[in-house]
C-alpha positions, 0 to 999 in steps of 0.5 A: 500500500502506497503512503496515505494521503492525509488531511487533504480537502478536495473541492469541485474536482472532476474524478469521473471514471477515475480508477482508485487502486490501492489508494489510501486517504486518511481524514480527507474531505471531499466536497462536490467531487464527481466520482461518477463511474469511478472504480475503486479496488483495494482502496481505503478511506479512513475517517473521511468526509464526503459532502455532495459527492456523486458516486453514480454508477461507481463500482467498489471492490474490496475497498474500505470506507471506515468511520466515514461520513456521507452527507447529501451524496448520490449513490444511484446505481453504485455497487459495493462488493466485498467492501468494509464500511464499519462505523460509517454514516449516511445522511440525506443521501440518495441510495437507490438503486444500490447493490451491496454484495459481501463485506462488513457494514457493521455499526453503519448508521442509515436511520430514515434511509430510503432503501426501497428495492436495494439489493443487499446480499451476504453482508455483515451488518451487525448493530446497523442502525436502520431505524425508520428506514424504508426497505420496501421491496428490498432484498436482504438475503444472507445478511447478519442483522444481529443487534440491528436497530430496526424500530419503525423500519418498513420491510413490506415485500422485502426478501429477508431469507437467510438473514439473522432476524434475532434483533427484529421485533415484528410488532414495531416494523411494517412487515406485510408481505415480507418473505422469510424462510421456515427457520426465521418464521420460528424465530419471529414466532418466538419473538411474539411469544409463541411456543413452538412444539 
């Protein structure tokens, strides 16, 4: 890994289709930067701030955005594969359609996020904050949601098969038409106080 770029602020820069391979940024700020169709591979962003950044149609593989803050960013058709976003937060971001496959998104803050129809598969999302998030029609399969904050989230029509739902209180979410497997149905029934025999 090359020497990290530290404490630099980038403003109004055009990084369209930029290839960020094995780059490392620490405590850097990105404001109004165009990362449309950018590709990151093995890149690392630590304690960085992204404000009004366009991530449209960007592709990120095996990259890390650790303890980063995303404010008013556009992630339209962005893809994250095997990425680590532990401890990052998203505020007022456009997050759909979004595709996340593999990786670790534990302790990520997504309260009130509009995640309708997004695809999240085989991702670790322990203690993620999805309070009030709209996941209507989303795919969340094989996701570790242990300890997740799901109060007032909307899960109507969502595919939740294979995910850890031990933190889900069925009485405080919208759940009509949500799809679960038999094993999850037992967990949810027990959460409602039913005794399975």
